[in-house]
LUMLUMTI-258118 format. One record per residue (C-alpha): residue in three letters; chain; x, y, z. Coordinates in steps of 0.5 Angstrom, whole numbers, always signed. Layout:
N
+------+-----+-------+-------+-------+
| type | mol |    c1 |    c2 |    c3 |
+------+-----+-------+-------+-------+
|  ALA |   A |     X |     Y |     Z |
...
+------+-----+-------+-------+-------+
This chain:
251
+------+-----+-------+-------+-------+
| type | mol |    c1 |    c2 |    c3 |
+------+-----+-------+-------+-------+
|  UNK |   A |   +29 |    -6 |   -33 |
|  UNK |   A |   +30 |   -10 |   -27 |
|  UNK |   A |   +23 |   -13 |   -25 |
|  UNK |   A |   +22 |   -19 |   -19 |
|  UNK |   A |   +16 |   -23 |   -21 |
|  UNK |   A |   +12 |   -26 |   -16 |
|  UNK |   A |   +11 |   -33 |   -17 |
|  UNK |   A |    +3 |   -33 |   -16 |
|  UNK |   A |    +0 |   -35 |   -22 |
|  UNK |   A |    -5 |   -31 |   -23 |
|  UNK |   A |    -1 |   -24 |   -22 |
|  UNK |   A |    +5 |   -27 |   -27 |
|  UNK |   A |    +0 |   -28 |   -32 |
|  UNK |   A |    -2 |   -21 |   -32 |
|  UNK |   A |    +5 |   -19 |   -32 |
|  UNK |   A |   +10 |   -24 |   -35 |
|  UNK |   A |   +16 |   -20 |   -33 |
|  UNK |   A |   +15 |   -18 |   -27 |
|  UNK |   A |   +14 |   -12 |   -23 |
|  UNK |   A |   +20 |    -6 |   -25 |
|  UNK |   A |   +25 |    -5 |   -18 |
|  UNK |   A |   +24 |    +3 |   -16 |
|  UNK |   A |   +18 |    +5 |   -20 |
|  UNK |   A |   +11 |    +7 |   -16 |
|  UNK |   A |    +5 |    +2 |   -16 |
|  UNK |   A |    -2 |    +5 |   -15 |
|  UNK |   A |    -8 |    +0 |   -14 |
|  UNK |   A |   -15 |    +4 |   -14 |
|  UNK |   A |   -22 |    +2 |   -13 |
|  UNK |   A |   -28 |    +3 |    -9 |
|  UNK |   A |   -27 |    +3 |    -1 |
|  UNK |   A |   -27 |    -4 |    +2 |
|  UNK |   A |   -25 |    -8 |    -4 |
|  UNK |   A |   -19 |   -12 |    -2 |
|  UNK |   A |   -14 |    -7 |    -5 |
|  UNK |   A |    -9 |    -9 |    +0 |
|  UNK |   A |    -9 |   -16 |    -1 |
|  UNK |   A |    -6 |   -16 |    -8 |
|  UNK |   A |    -1 |   -11 |    -5 |
|  UNK |   A |    +0 |   -17 |    +0 |
|  UNK |   A |    +3 |   -22 |    -6 |
|  UNK |   A |    +8 |   -16 |    -8 |
|  UNK |   A |   +11 |   -15 |    +0 |
|  UNK |   A |   +11 |   -22 |    +1 |
|  UNK |   A |   +15 |   -24 |    -7 |
|  UNK |   A |   +19 |   -18 |    -4 |
|  UNK |   A |   +21 |   -20 |    +3 |
|  UNK |   A |   +22 |   -27 |    +1 |
|  UNK |   A |   +27 |   -25 |    -7 |
|  UNK |   A |   +32 |   -22 |    +0 |
|  UNK |   A |   +29 |   -15 |    -1 |
|  UNK |   A |   +26 |   -10 |    +6 |
|  UNK |   A |   +19 |    -7 |    +7 |
|  UNK |   A |   +16 |    -1 |   +11 |
|  UNK |   A |    +9 |    -2 |   +11 |
|  UNK |   A |    +5 |    +6 |   +13 |
|  UNK |   A |    -2 |    +2 |   +13 |
|  UNK |   A |    -6 |    +7 |   +15 |
|  UNK |   A |   -13 |    +3 |   +16 |
|  UNK |   A |   -11 |    -3 |   +20 |
|  UNK |   A |   -10 |    -1 |   +28 |
|  UNK |   A |    -5 |    -5 |   +30 |
|  UNK |   A |    +1 |    -9 |   +26 |
|  UNK |   A |    -2 |   -15 |   +28 |
|  UNK |   A |    -7 |   -14 |   +22 |
|  UNK |   A |    -1 |   -14 |   +17 |
|  UNK |   A |    +2 |   -20 |   +20 |
|  UNK |   A |    -5 |   -23 |   +20 |
|  UNK |   A |    -7 |   -21 |   +12 |
|  UNK |   A |    +0 |   -23 |   +10 |
|  UNK |   A |    -1 |   -30 |   +13 |
|  UNK |   A |    -9 |   -31 |   +10 |
|  UNK |   A |    -7 |   -29 |    +3 |
|  UNK |   A |    +0 |   -30 |    +2 |
|  UNK |   A |    +3 |   -35 |    +7 |
|  UNK |   A |    +8 |   -31 |    +9 |
|  UNK |   A |   +10 |   -31 |   +17 |
|  UNK |   A |   +12 |   -24 |   +18 |
|  UNK |   A |   +16 |   -26 |   +24 |
|  UNK |   A |   +20 |   -29 |   +20 |
|  UNK |   A |   +23 |   -23 |   +16 |
|  UNK |   A |   +23 |   -18 |   +23 |
|  UNK |   A |   +30 |   -16 |   +22 |
|  UNK |   A |   +28 |   -13 |   +15 |
|  UNK |   A |   +20 |   -10 |   +16 |
|  UNK |   A |   +19 |    -3 |   +19 |
|  UNK |   A |   +12 |    -1 |   +20 |
|  UNK |   A |    +9 |    +7 |   +20 |
|  UNK |   A |    +4 |    +6 |   +25 |
|  UNK |   A |    -1 |   +14 |   +24 |
|  UNK |   A |    -2 |   +17 |   +30 |
|  UNK |   A |    -5 |   +24 |   +28 |
|  UNK |   A |    -6 |   +26 |   +35 |
|  UNK |   A |    +1 |   +28 |   +35 |
|  UNK |   A |    +6 |   +35 |   +32 |
|  UNK |   A |   +11 |   +29 |   +29 |
|  UNK |   A |   +13 |   +23 |   +31 |
|  UNK |   A |   +15 |   +18 |   +37 |
|  UNK |   A |   +22 |   +15 |   +38 |
|  UNK |   A |   +21 |    +8 |   +36 |
|  UNK |   A |   +18 |    +3 |   +39 |
|  UNK |   A |   +22 |    -3 |   +36 |
|  UNK |   A |   +21 |    -3 |   +29 |
|  UNK |   A |   +14 |    +1 |   +30 |
|  UNK |   A |   +15 |    +9 |   +29 |
|  UNK |   A |    +8 |   +13 |   +31 |
|  UNK |   A |    +7 |   +19 |   +26 |
|  UNK |   A |    +3 |   +24 |   +24 |
|  UNK |   A |    +4 |   +22 |   +16 |
|  UNK |   A |    -2 |   +28 |   +15 |
|  UNK |   A |    +3 |   +33 |   +15 |
|  UNK |   A |    +8 |   +33 |   +10 |
|  UNK |   A |   +15 |   +34 |   +13 |
|  UNK |   A |   +13 |   +29 |   +18 |
|  UNK |   A |   +12 |   +24 |   +12 |
|  UNK |   A |   +18 |   +26 |   +11 |
|  UNK |   A |   +22 |   +24 |   +17 |
|  UNK |   A |   +19 |   +17 |   +19 |
|  UNK |   A |   +20 |   +14 |   +12 |
|  UNK |   A |   +27 |   +16 |   +13 |
|  UNK |   A |   +27 |   +14 |   +19 |
|  UNK |   A |   +24 |    +7 |   +18 |
|  UNK |   A |   +28 |    +6 |   +12 |
|  UNK |   A |   +34 |    +8 |   +16 |
|  UNK |   A |   +31 |    +1 |   +21 |
|  UNK |   A |   +32 |    -4 |   +15 |
|  UNK |   A |   +37 |    -7 |   +11 |
|  UNK |   A |   +37 |    -5 |    +3 |
|  UNK |   A |   +39 |   -12 |    +0 |
|  UNK |   A |   +36 |   -16 |    -5 |
|  UNK |   A |   +31 |   -12 |    -9 |
|  UNK |   A |   +32 |    -6 |    -4 |
|  UNK |   A |   +26 |    -3 |    +0 |
|  UNK |   A |   +20 |    -4 |    -3 |
|  UNK |   A |   +15 |    +2 |    +1 |
|  UNK |   A |    +7 |    -1 |    +2 |
|  UNK |   A |    +2 |    +4 |    +3 |
|  UNK |   A |    -5 |    +3 |    +4 |
|  UNK |   A |   -11 |    +7 |    +5 |
|  UNK |   A |    -7 |   +13 |    +4 |
|  UNK |   A |   -14 |   +17 |    +2 |
|  UNK |   A |   -15 |   +18 |    +9 |
|  UNK |   A |   -10 |   +24 |    +9 |
|  UNK |   A |   -14 |   +27 |    +4 |
|  UNK |   A |   -19 |   +28 |    +9 |
|  UNK |   A |   -15 |   +33 |   +13 |
|  UNK |   A |   -17 |   +41 |   +11 |
|  UNK |   A |   -11 |   +43 |   +13 |
|  UNK |   A |    -6 |   +38 |   +10 |
|  UNK |   A |   -11 |   +36 |    +5 |
|  UNK |   A |    -7 |   +40 |    -2 |
|  UNK |   A |    +0 |   +38 |    +1 |
|  UNK |   A |    +0 |   +31 |    +3 |
|  UNK |   A |    -3 |   +30 |    -4 |
|  UNK |   A |    +2 |   +34 |    -7 |
|  UNK |   A |    +7 |   +30 |    -3 |
|  UNK |   A |    +4 |   +24 |    -5 |
|  UNK |   A |    +5 |   +26 |   -13 |
|  UNK |   A |   +12 |   +27 |   -12 |
|  UNK |   A |   +13 |   +21 |    -9 |
|  UNK |   A |    +9 |   +17 |   -15 |
|  UNK |   A |   +13 |   +22 |   -20 |
|  UNK |   A |   +20 |   +23 |   -17 |
|  UNK |   A |   +22 |   +19 |   -12 |
|  UNK |   A |   +26 |   +12 |   -15 |
|  UNK |   A |   +30 |   +10 |    -9 |
|  UNK |   A |   +25 |    +6 |    -7 |
|  UNK |   A |   +20 |    +1 |   -10 |
|  UNK |   A |   +13 |    +4 |    -8 |
|  UNK |   A |    +6 |    +1 |    -8 |
|  UNK |   A |    +0 |    +5 |    -5 |
|  UNK |   A |    -7 |    +3 |    -5 |
|  UNK |   A |   -12 |    +8 |    -6 |
|  UNK |   A |   -20 |    +9 |    -5 |
|  UNK |   A |   -23 |   +12 |   -10 |
|  UNK |   A |   -30 |   +12 |    -6 |
|  UNK |   A |   -29 |   +20 |    -4 |
|  UNK |   A |   -24 |   +25 |    -7 |
|  UNK |   A |   -24 |   +22 |   -14 |
|  UNK |   A |   -21 |   +28 |   -17 |
|  UNK |   A |   -16 |   +28 |   -13 |
|  UNK |   A |   -14 |   +20 |   -14 |
|  UNK |   A |   -15 |   +21 |   -21 |
|  UNK |   A |    -9 |   +25 |   -21 |
|  UNK |   A |    -5 |   +20 |   -17 |
|  UNK |   A |    -7 |   +15 |   -22 |
|  UNK |   A |    -5 |   +20 |   -28 |
|  UNK |   A |    +3 |   +20 |   -26 |
|  UNK |   A |    +4 |   +14 |   -23 |
|  UNK |   A |    +9 |    +9 |   -27 |
|  UNK |   A |    +4 |    +3 |   -26 |
|  UNK |   A |    -3 |    +3 |   -25 |
|  UNK |   A |    -8 |    -3 |   -22 |
|  UNK |   A |   -15 |    -2 |   -22 |
|  UNK |   A |   -20 |    -6 |   -18 |
|  UNK |   A |   -27 |    -8 |   -17 |
|  UNK |   A |   -31 |   -12 |   -12 |
|  UNK |   A |   -38 |   -16 |   -13 |
|  UNK |   A |   -43 |   -18 |    -7 |
|  UNK |   A |   -46 |   -24 |    -6 |
|  UNK |   A |   -42 |   -27 |    -5 |
|  UNK |   A |   -36 |   -22 |    -5 |
|  UNK |   A |   -31 |   -23 |   -11 |
|  UNK |   A |   -25 |   -18 |   -12 |
|  UNK |   A |   -23 |   -17 |   -19 |
|  UNK |   A |   -17 |   -13 |   -22 |
|  UNK |   A |   -15 |   -10 |   -28 |
|  UNK |   A |    -7 |    -8 |   -30 |
|  UNK |   A |    -8 |    -2 |   -33 |
|  UNK |   A |    +0 |    +1 |   -35 |
|  UNK |   A |    +6 |    -2 |   -32 |
|  UNK |   A |   +13 |    +3 |   -34 |
|  UNK |   A |   +17 |    -1 |   -39 |
|  UNK |   A |   +15 |    -8 |   -39 |
|  UNK |   A |   +10 |   -12 |   -43 |
|  UNK |   A |    +3 |   -14 |   -38 |
|  UNK |   A |    -4 |   -17 |   -40 |
|  UNK |   A |    -9 |   -12 |   -41 |
|  UNK |   A |   -15 |   -16 |   -39 |
|  UNK |   A |   -19 |   -16 |   -32 |
|  UNK |   A |   -19 |   -23 |   -28 |
|  UNK |   A |   -23 |   -24 |   -22 |
|  UNK |   A |   -18 |   -25 |   -16 |
|  UNK |   A |   -18 |   -32 |   -13 |
|  UNK |   A |   -17 |   -29 |    -5 |
|  UNK |   A |   -22 |   -32 |    -1 |
|  UNK |   A |   -29 |   -29 |    +0 |
|  UNK |   A |   -28 |   -29 |    +8 |
|  UNK |   A |   -21 |   -25 |    +7 |
|  UNK |   A |   -24 |   -20 |    +3 |
|  UNK |   A |   -30 |   -19 |    +8 |
|  UNK |   A |   -25 |   -18 |   +13 |
|  UNK |   A |   -22 |   -13 |   +10 |
|  UNK |   A |   -28 |    -9 |    +8 |
|  UNK |   A |   -29 |   -10 |   +16 |
|  UNK |   A |   -23 |    -7 |   +17 |
|  UNK |   A |   -24 |    -1 |   +12 |
|  UNK |   A |   -31 |    +1 |   +16 |
|  UNK |   A |   -27 |    +1 |   +23 |
|  UNK |   A |   -22 |    +5 |   +20 |
|  UNK |   A |   -28 |   +10 |   +17 |
|  UNK |   A |   -30 |   +10 |   +23 |
|  UNK |   A |   -24 |   +12 |   +27 |
|  UNK |   A |   -19 |   +14 |   +23 |
|  UNK |   A |   -23 |   +20 |   +18 |
|  UNK |   A |   -27 |   +24 |   +24 |
|  UNK |   A |   -19 |   +25 |   +27 |
|  UNK |   A |   -16 |   +28 |   +21 |
|  UNK |   A |   -22 |   +31 |   +19 |
|  UNK |   A |   -20 |   +36 |   +26 |
|  UNK |   A |   -13 |   +38 |   +24 |
+------+-----+-------+-------+-------+
């Protein structure tokens, strides 16, 4: 199986042969614990290896936060990869999606058909060279707060995790709410990483639970990410709960 090594010492120790290509990876743990920061390391390695990335980061109010996070955590200047990235920005006020503005698509991805259309459009906007296209979706559990589309969008995400091998998927979801539904996603993802955090000082821990077709070290480690970065992620998570959940809850 083709894999991609991250070049990050603590990740390569846990995953000595790297991340398997064309698989789905799920990062789960409590809200605000820093899961997307682990995903940032996968994305940075992917772009450096010549691949492209599509971001569907629902917790961030603008793409600037994604760039800031990648710079702080992985030392990656996203501007240097402008032609290899596209962004899907959640807009729960839309019926569908708007035409791209540069490399940003505003879309109501709470609706499964809009999810499909937005992802197809975004992936068509970036080259498929190197290891291909990585789709990095974070805070996707927010979609489950829609009373109308909750079950349908869960089935969509399950189908992607289980069946879609066109791209390499890395999703992060919070287990703070909708725990039973998140457990369904955990059961079918090709690769599963669980996280937890501790306060005072803020520390993030992770453990690789499952990897498809490659060896891994089943050991919990403290992730060497500065407490300041973790605290910032927590602030953003709280912002998203206050801003995004009320909007999705009306759909």
